[in-house]
DOVOZA-167431 format. One line per 2 residues: number of its first residue (from 1); for each residue x, y, z of C-alpha. Coordinates in nm, 2 decimals, padded with zeros to 4 digits, always signed. Each point is the difference from the previous one (the first is absolute). Layout:
N
NUM> X/Y/Z; ...
This chain:
223
1> -00.41/-11.37/+01.49; +00.35/-00.03/-00.16
3> +00.31/-00.04/+00.20; +00.11/+00.35/-00.11
5> -00.31/+00.16/+00.14; +00.04/-00.19/+00.32
7> +00.35/+00.14/+00.03; -00.13/+00.35/-00.06
9> -00.25/-00.05/+00.28; +00.28/-00.12/+00.23
11> +00.18/+00.33/-00.07; -00.30/+00.21/+00.06
13> -00.10/-00.18/+00.31; +00.31/+00.12/+00.18
15> -00.23/+00.28/+00.12; -00.20/-00.10/+00.31
17> -00.33/-00.18/-00.07; +00.04/+00.06/-00.37
19> -00.18/+00.33/+00.03; +00.08/+00.08/-00.37
21> -00.18/-00.30/-00.14; -00.27/-00.02/+00.26
23> -00.12/+00.35/-00.04; -00.02/-00.03/-00.38
25> -00.18/-00.33/+00.02; -00.26/+00.15/+00.23
27> -00.04/+00.31/-00.23; -00.04/-00.21/-00.31
29> -00.24/-00.25/+00.17; -00.22/+00.28/+00.12
31> -00.01/+00.17/-00.34; -00.10/-00.33/-00.16
33> -00.28/-00.05/+00.26; -00.13/+00.35/-00.08
35> -00.01/-00.08/-00.37; -00.18/-00.32/+00.07
37> -00.26/+00.16/+00.23; -00.05/+00.28/-00.25
39> -00.11/-00.26/-00.25; -00.24/-00.16/+00.25
41> -00.16/+00.33/+00.11; +00.00/+00.16/-00.34
43> +00.19/+00.30/+00.12; +00.35/+00.09/+00.13
45> +00.04/+00.11/+00.36; -00.16/+00.34/+00.06
47> -00.15/+00.01/-00.35; -00.36/+00.10/-00.05
49> -00.15/-00.21/-00.28; -00.35/-00.09/-00.11
51> +00.14/-00.34/-00.08; +00.10/-00.08/+00.36
53> -00.13/-00.34/+00.10; +00.08/+00.00/+00.37
55> +00.14/+00.24/+00.26; +00.33/-00.06/+00.19
57> +00.00/-00.05/+00.37; +00.35/+00.08/+00.13
59> +00.28/-00.24/+00.05; +00.10/-00.30/+00.21
61> +00.36/-00.07/+00.10; +00.17/-00.32/-00.09
63> +00.37/-00.11/+00.04; +00.15/-00.17/-00.31
65> +00.31/-00.21/+00.06; +00.25/+00.04/-00.28
67> +00.36/-00.09/-00.06; +00.09/+00.36/+00.07
69> -00.19/+00.00/+00.34; -00.35/+00.08/+00.12
71> -00.19/+00.24/-00.22; -00.29/+00.18/+00.16
73> -00.29/+00.02/-00.25; -00.32/+00.20/+00.01
75> -00.26/-00.20/-00.19; -00.30/+00.20/-00.13
77> -00.34/-00.09/+00.13; -00.33/+00.03/-00.18
79> -00.34/+00.09/+00.13; -00.16/-00.28/-00.18
81> +00.17/-00.33/-00.07; +00.36/-00.07/+00.08
83> +00.34/+00.04/-00.14; +00.32/-00.21/+00.06
85> +00.31/+00.04/-00.22; +00.07/-00.32/-00.20
87> +00.37/+00.03/+00.05; -00.04/-00.07/+00.38
89> -00.16/-00.34/-00.08; +00.20/-00.31/+00.12
91> +00.25/-00.14/-00.24; -00.02/+00.29/-00.24
93> +00.36/+00.11/-00.10; -00.10/+00.37/-00.02
95> +00.25/+00.12/+00.26; +00.29/-00.16/-00.20
97> -00.13/+00.16/-00.32; -00.05/+00.34/+00.16
99> +00.35/-00.01/+00.16; +00.15/-00.08/-00.34
101> -00.17/+00.30/-00.16; +00.11/+00.24/+00.28
103> +00.36/-00.13/-00.04; -00.02/+00.06/-00.38
105> -00.11/+00.36/+00.07; +00.32/+00.06/+00.20
107> +00.23/-00.16/-00.26; -00.12/+00.16/-00.32
109> -00.35/+00.13/+00.03; -00.31/-00.20/+00.00
111> -00.17/-00.07/-00.33; -00.37/+00.01/-00.08
113> +00.04/-00.36/-00.12; +00.13/-00.11/+00.34
115> -00.28/+00.16/+00.19; -00.26/-00.13/-00.25
117> +00.14/-00.35/+00.05; -00.02/+00.06/+00.38
119> -00.36/+00.10/-00.02; -00.08/-00.32/-00.19
121> +00.20/-00.21/+00.25; -00.20/+00.15/+00.28
123> -00.32/-00.10/-00.17; -00.13/+00.35/-00.03
125> -00.24/+00.11/-00.27; -00.14/+00.33/-00.12
127> +00.34/+00.18/+00.03; +00.05/+00.21/-00.31
129> +00.32/+00.07/-00.19; +00.00/+00.36/+00.11
131> -00.03/-00.10/+00.37; +00.29/-00.24/-00.05
133> +00.20/+00.28/-00.16; -00.09/+00.24/+00.29
135> +00.11/-00.26/+00.26; +00.33/-00.05/-00.18
137> +00.06/+00.38/+00.01; -00.08/+00.01/+00.37
139> +00.24/-00.28/+00.09; +00.28/+00.15/-00.21
141> -00.06/+00.34/+00.16; +00.03/-00.13/+00.35
143> +00.31/-00.20/-00.09; +00.16/+00.30/-00.16
145> -00.08/+00.22/+00.30; +00.16/-00.26/+00.23
147> +00.32/-00.04/-00.20; +00.05/+00.37/-00.05
149> -00.10/+00.13/+00.35; +00.25/+00.22/+00.19
151> +00.21/-00.19/+00.24; +00.01/+00.20/+00.32
153> +00.21/-00.06/+00.31; +00.33/-00.19/+00.06
155> +00.06/-00.34/-00.15; +00.33/-00.12/+00.15
157> -00.03/-00.35/-00.14; -00.08/-00.09/-00.36
159> -00.03/-00.34/-00.17; -00.01/-00.02/-00.37
161> -00.06/-00.33/-00.18; -00.09/-00.10/-00.35
163> -00.16/-00.29/-00.19; -00.10/-00.08/-00.36
165> -00.35/-00.03/-00.12; -00.16/-00.10/-00.33
167> -00.25/+00.26/-00.13; -00.19/+00.07/-00.32
169> +00.13/+00.30/-00.20; -00.13/+00.08/-00.35
171> -00.15/-00.34/-00.03; +00.33/-00.19/+00.10
173> +00.10/-00.16/+00.32; +00.33/+00.16/+00.12
175> +00.21/-00.03/+00.32; +00.04/+00.32/+00.20
177> +00.19/+00.09/+00.32; -00.20/+00.12/+00.30
179> +00.17/+00.20/+00.28; -00.17/+00.04/+00.34
181> +00.13/+00.23/+00.27; -00.10/-00.06/+00.36
183> +00.10/+00.26/+00.27; +00.00/+00.00/+00.38
185> -00.06/+00.34/+00.17; +00.13/+00.12/+00.33
187> -00.30/-00.16/+00.18; +00.08/-00.34/-00.14
189> -00.30/+00.00/-00.24; +00.06/-00.17/-00.34
191> -00.16/+00.13/-00.32; +00.03/-00.06/-00.37
193> +00.15/+00.32/-00.13; +00.02/-00.07/-00.37
195> -00.03/-00.24/-00.29; +00.10/+00.02/-00.36
197> +00.06/-00.22/-00.30; +00.26/+00.00/-00.27
199> +00.14/-00.22/-00.28; +00.28/-00.13/+00.22
201> +00.20/+00.07/+00.32; +00.25/+00.21/-00.19
203> +00.17/+00.29/+00.19; -00.20/+00.28/-00.16
205> -00.33/-00.16/+00.12; +00.13/-00.02/+00.36
207> +00.13/+00.35/-00.01; -00.33/+00.15/-00.14
209> -00.20/-00.19/+00.27; +00.22/+00.13/+00.28
211> -00.02/+00.35/-00.13; -00.38/-00.02/+00.00
213> +00.01/-00.10/+00.36; +00.22/+00.29/+00.08
215> -00.23/+00.24/-00.18; -00.29/-00.13/+00.20
217> +00.17/+00.06/+00.33; +00.24/-00.29/+00.09
219> +00.32/+00.18/+00.10; +00.35/-00.13/+00.02
221> +00.12/-00.02/+00.36; +00.34/+00.16/+00.08
223> +00.26/-00.14/+00.24
């Protein structure tokens, strides 16, 4: 992981227990397991197929310790044989690779290339290009929903910080500014309220970012 991405993680982790990263890591890990088990059984979950090789048999719970905290996984079980996700094997750097992909999604949208590289790094086989593309869409959809959600309630304290990251745009590596806003509500709970990227920390970028927060519900306090 680059120093820039570590800096971004530091900004995001101002929310308690890094909920933002942990929830997305858990979501992506479970989707990847479903894809892998679908290949082993010959059918997706709930699908009736004459090509099915084995039936599923519920789930078993397992905690996965990540740099964003403990992720509670539901590992699929099979009626015949066994399944254990390769990314939980000792010494495999899957969690680091998965975290990097999730962070990329928050900065500028995850690419099919990034997810395809992740699948290979996890040692998964039998995952098609269309499944990779679908997973990219699901990750981006959840990220967009989080970053555009209405901000209800009172946020008397607001921290805004920025860092610079290097990202790939149109085949070139460029430096972009990333702004993260963290708020504290009246009950003392911290939450990441917004994140955005721009070419630099110029005044128009800051102004547009603050206006987006206002439209989503962060109100200026009087007095």
